[in-house]
C-alpha beads as a LAMMPS data file, in Angstrom:
LAMMPS data file: protein, C-alpha beads

113 atoms
112 bonds

1 atom types
1 bond types

-500.0 500.0 xlo xhi
-500.0 500.0 ylo yhi
-500.0 500.0 zlo zhi

Masses

1 110.0

Atoms # bond

1 1 1 -322.907 -50.259 -159.796
2 1 1 -321.420 -46.777 -159.702
3 1 1 -319.869 -44.653 -157.025
4 1 1 -320.962 -45.046 -153.425
5 1 1 -320.789 -41.934 -151.285
6 1 1 -318.166 -42.183 -148.565
7 1 1 -319.655 -39.559 -146.210
8 1 1 -316.245 -37.911 -146.350
9 1 1 -316.467 -34.382 -147.758
10 1 1 -313.119 -34.261 -149.544
11 1 1 -313.482 -37.754 -151.023
12 1 1 -317.018 -37.176 -152.294
13 1 1 -316.458 -33.596 -153.509
14 1 1 -313.266 -34.476 -155.373
15 1 1 -314.968 -37.450 -157.038
16 1 1 -317.950 -35.449 -158.298
17 1 1 -315.675 -32.590 -159.318
18 1 1 -313.672 -35.057 -161.420
19 1 1 -316.882 -36.298 -163.056
20 1 1 -317.855 -32.743 -163.989
21 1 1 -314.364 -32.116 -165.363
22 1 1 -314.752 -35.148 -167.639
23 1 1 -318.078 -33.796 -168.917
24 1 1 -316.637 -30.314 -169.443
25 1 1 -313.633 -31.723 -171.305
26 1 1 -316.014 -33.428 -173.739
27 1 1 -317.418 -29.968 -174.497
28 1 1 -313.903 -28.596 -174.974
29 1 1 -313.109 -31.387 -177.428
30 1 1 -316.283 -30.610 -179.378
31 1 1 -314.870 -27.093 -179.789
32 1 1 -311.540 -28.600 -180.931
33 1 1 -309.701 -27.515 -177.774
34 1 1 -307.913 -30.858 -177.566
35 1 1 -304.681 -29.805 -175.880
36 1 1 -306.386 -27.872 -173.114
37 1 1 -308.956 -30.645 -172.634
38 1 1 -306.153 -33.191 -172.261
39 1 1 -304.318 -31.085 -169.694
40 1 1 -307.480 -30.302 -167.754
41 1 1 -308.783 -33.850 -167.630
42 1 1 -305.456 -35.169 -166.303
43 1 1 -305.112 -32.734 -163.421
44 1 1 -308.844 -32.383 -162.714
45 1 1 -309.372 -36.107 -162.224
46 1 1 -306.041 -36.608 -160.467
47 1 1 -307.317 -34.605 -157.491
48 1 1 -309.863 -37.269 -156.589
49 1 1 -307.510 -40.134 -157.396
50 1 1 -304.886 -38.810 -154.972
51 1 1 -307.489 -38.004 -152.319
52 1 1 -308.811 -41.548 -152.537
53 1 1 -305.297 -42.962 -152.427
54 1 1 -304.590 -40.863 -149.318
55 1 1 -307.337 -42.728 -147.489
56 1 1 -305.158 -45.836 -147.612
57 1 1 -302.049 -44.032 -146.415
58 1 1 -299.764 -46.150 -144.269
59 1 1 -298.706 -43.207 -142.123
60 1 1 -299.589 -39.595 -141.441
61 1 1 -296.652 -38.581 -143.621
62 1 1 -297.961 -40.714 -146.499
63 1 1 -301.480 -39.313 -145.995
64 1 1 -300.206 -35.718 -146.111
65 1 1 -298.008 -36.463 -149.115
66 1 1 -300.934 -37.778 -151.171
67 1 1 -303.089 -34.813 -150.179
68 1 1 -300.200 -32.513 -151.075
69 1 1 -300.156 -34.017 -154.554
70 1 1 -303.942 -33.550 -154.779
71 1 1 -303.466 -29.907 -153.771
72 1 1 -300.901 -29.357 -156.530
73 1 1 -303.256 -30.956 -159.039
74 1 1 -306.113 -28.741 -157.834
75 1 1 -303.942 -25.666 -158.281
76 1 1 -303.031 -26.775 -161.802
77 1 1 -306.715 -27.404 -162.535
78 1 1 -307.520 -23.872 -161.394
79 1 1 -304.840 -22.577 -163.763
80 1 1 -306.296 -24.416 -166.769
81 1 1 -309.828 -23.311 -165.895
82 1 1 -308.568 -19.720 -165.833
83 1 1 -306.974 -20.231 -169.260
84 1 1 -310.205 -21.650 -170.679
85 1 1 -312.314 -18.864 -169.241
86 1 1 -309.952 -16.181 -170.486
87 1 1 -309.480 -17.548 -173.996
88 1 1 -312.305 -19.731 -175.187
89 1 1 -315.520 -20.038 -173.250
90 1 1 -317.434 -19.674 -170.031
91 1 1 -316.939 -22.426 -167.477
92 1 1 -320.135 -24.259 -166.470
93 1 1 -321.360 -25.522 -163.130
94 1 1 -319.229 -23.231 -160.971
95 1 1 -316.191 -25.427 -161.635
96 1 1 -313.720 -22.716 -160.637
97 1 1 -315.512 -22.054 -157.336
98 1 1 -315.653 -25.763 -156.575
99 1 1 -311.968 -26.102 -157.395
100 1 1 -311.153 -23.284 -154.980
101 1 1 -313.275 -25.007 -152.346
102 1 1 -311.276 -28.211 -152.846
103 1 1 -308.036 -26.237 -152.495
104 1 1 -309.224 -24.719 -149.215
105 1 1 -310.345 -28.097 -147.879
106 1 1 -307.056 -29.736 -148.827
107 1 1 -304.997 -26.967 -147.216
108 1 1 -307.059 -27.236 -144.026
109 1 1 -306.790 -31.033 -143.856
110 1 1 -303.040 -30.965 -144.473
111 1 1 -302.462 -28.272 -141.826
112 1 1 -304.565 -30.058 -139.222
113 1 1 -303.191 -33.585 -139.773

Bonds

1 1 1 2
2 1 2 3
3 1 3 4
4 1 4 5
5 1 5 6
6 1 6 7
7 1 7 8
8 1 8 9
9 1 9 10
10 1 10 11
11 1 11 12
12 1 12 13
13 1 13 14
14 1 14 15
15 1 15 16
16 1 16 17
17 1 17 18
18 1 18 19
19 1 19 20
20 1 20 21
21 1 21 22
22 1 22 23
23 1 23 24
24 1 24 25
25 1 25 26
26 1 26 27
27 1 27 28
28 1 28 29
29 1 29 30
30 1 30 31
31 1 31 32
32 1 32 33
33 1 33 34
34 1 34 35
35 1 35 36
36 1 36 37
37 1 37 38
38 1 38 39
39 1 39 40
40 1 40 41
41 1 41 42
42 1 42 43
43 1 43 44
44 1 44 45
45 1 45 46
46 1 46 47
47 1 47 48
48 1 48 49
49 1 49 50
50 1 50 51
51 1 51 52
52 1 52 53
53 1 53 54
54 1 54 55
55 1 55 56
56 1 56 57
57 1 57 58
58 1 58 59
59 1 59 60
60 1 60 61
61 1 61 62
62 1 62 63
63 1 63 64
64 1 64 65
65 1 65 66
66 1 66 67
67 1 67 68
68 1 68 69
69 1 69 70
70 1 70 71
71 1 71 72
72 1 72 73
73 1 73 74
74 1 74 75
75 1 75 76
76 1 76 77
77 1 77 78
78 1 78 79
79 1 79 80
80 1 80 81
81 1 81 82
82 1 82 83
83 1 83 84
84 1 84 85
85 1 85 86
86 1 86 87
87 1 87 88
88 1 88 89
89 1 89 90
90 1 90 91
91 1 91 92
92 1 92 93
93 1 93 94
94 1 94 95
95 1 95 96
96 1 96 97
97 1 97 98
98 1 98 99
99 1 99 100
100 1 100 101
101 1 101 102
102 1 102 103
103 1 103 104
104 1 104 105
105 1 105 106
106 1 106 107
107 1 107 108
108 1 108 109
109 1 109 110
110 1 110 111
111 1 111 112
112 1 112 113
C-alpha cells in the first residue's frame, strides 16, 4: 500500500527525509560504519515519527512538545551528517540541506503555533 501524501509540507518532507536516511544508512553499513549508521537512523527517522505524532496532539502544548522533540532530533541528525561528511564520505541527495530545511520549518511552526 505504501505512504499516502498528506498535503502537509512538514509531514511529507519529514517522511521522505526519513526514507532517504534509511537508504543512506544502508550505504554506511556497507562501509562498516555501523555505530554512526545506528545513531543516524534513530534520529533521522525520529523526526518524521514525532511530526506525525504531533498531528494527533490533544492540545497546542502537546503539539508544540512533539514538534520540539522533532526539532531536537533534526538537530542531532544534522550533527551526525556533519560527522559523516567530515570523516568518511560525501552525503548524497542533499540530505544536509533538507535537514536544515526541516529545522527551519519546525522552528517556524513552533513559533507560530
